[in-house]
N, C-alpha and C positions, 0 to 999 in steps of 0.2 A: 866150886866151880864158875867163873868169872863172868859178869856181864857180860849182853850184848857190847855196852857200851864199851865196856872197858873190852874186850877181843877186835872193835873195830878200831879204839884207840891205838890197841898196839900193833894194828899192821898197818896204819896210817904213818906210825913212828917207826918203823921200820923198814915201811918205803919214802920215808922221808933223810934215810940216810947216805948218804955218799958210798952208795954201793952198789956191783953191778947188779943186773934180776935175779942171775944165779945164785948168786950169794944172799939176794933177798928170802929166795924161795929154800933154799936152803937152811937157814934163819928159821922162819916161817913152822917147816920139818922140823926142826930140833926142836920146837915148844911143843908141838902138838896142835901148832895152832889150827889147822885145819879140819881135824878131827873135834875139836872143841867151835869150832865154829859152825858145824854141821849138826851139830848134839845139840846148841844153842836155836839153832834155825828149826830144827824137830821141834823139841820144846816148846816155841812161840808159835807153831805151827797147831800144837797140839791141846796148847791150850787156845788159840782164837776160835778151835772148830767146837770145845766146850762151849764158847762163849757163843758161836753157833748153833749147838743145839739148848742151849737156854732162852737166847730169844727166838727159838721156836717155837720150844715151849711154853715162855709166857706170849705168844702170838696164840696157840691154841686157845692158851688160858683166855684171852683179854675175846678172841670171835666166840666163846664159850659164852662169856659172861655177858657177850653184848646180844649173843642170843637170846637168853634169858631175862635183861634188861628189855628189847625187845616185845619180846612176848609178854610180859607184865606191862608194858605201857599198853598194849592195843587190849589187855583185857580192862585194864583197870578204866580205857576210853571207851571202850564196850559195856562196861560196867553205866560208865557216867551216860551213854544214851541210853540205856536200859530204863534209870532210874527220872532222865528228862522225859523220857516216852510215856513212864506211868502216872509221871508227875501231870503232865496235859491231858491226859484221858482223865482221869478221876478228878480233874477242876483246880489242880491246887497250883497256886501261885507262886505259895511259898509256906517252907513247912519248916517249921522250929523245935526244935528236941531237947534236951540236956544240954548234950555237949556238941549240936550244931546251929545253923540255921541254913538252911538252902533255900535260894529263889531265882527266880531270873532276872539275867540282868539285858539291857539291849542293848545294841553295841553297833557301831559300822565299820565296813571292811568296802576297799575297792576290789570290782571285780575289774580285771583287764582283759580286754580281746586287740592282740598285739597287730593283726591287721588292719585294722581299724583308727586304732593309735595312732595318732601324728608324732611324728621321730621328735618332737622339739621334746618329748616326753619320755623315748627311751634310753635307755642307757645303751650303750657302745661299746665291747669290751675287743680288743684285739690284742694278739699270741703274735709268734714268729713260727714260720710255718719252718721247721728246724729240718725235718729230712726232705723237706726238698730245695729247702736253703741248702742241703749238706750233698748234695744230689747235684746240684748246677753248678757247685762251687769245685768239687771231685770232678766234675769235668771241664770244667777250667776256666769256668767262665766267674767274671769280679763284678761284685756286686759292692753295693755300699751300702757301709755298715753293717757287713756280717763277713765273717773271715773264718777260713780252717784251722782251727789249733790243731795239734797234735800231743796227746796224752801219752804220759806212761804208764800202766797204771801191772800191779801187781797181782801174777797170777798162781793161784795156790790150786794144784791137783793132787 
């Protein structure tokens, strides 16, 4: 069976010939081009549907593994907190075992109240409101820096 590329090439060759449209259609019909093309399109879509199923299965597996990972991270943090609490309650600043050395260390972190913080220390990020822009452009309004572009998307049902 011919590839989609080959079928498209055959179609273009026939339509570039110096013949009337009816003769071109008859020529395509005589070589079963339309049937071959429809079969090829159907097969393409079958492969695409299989790929969709594979993607969805992997997505589900990723979600499952992420939940397991999150549960393990939470368990680890809980265990670390329990160990720190135990060491504080028993008065241990440091514990040396054969395999590990456990101790507290001091660090500094910045805590921020965004309401009181001066603007010069805040980062601002701007994003276009595409939903509002689309509504305004559809209603005929002209907006500098924004245009409504019509796309042609393949729809498979």
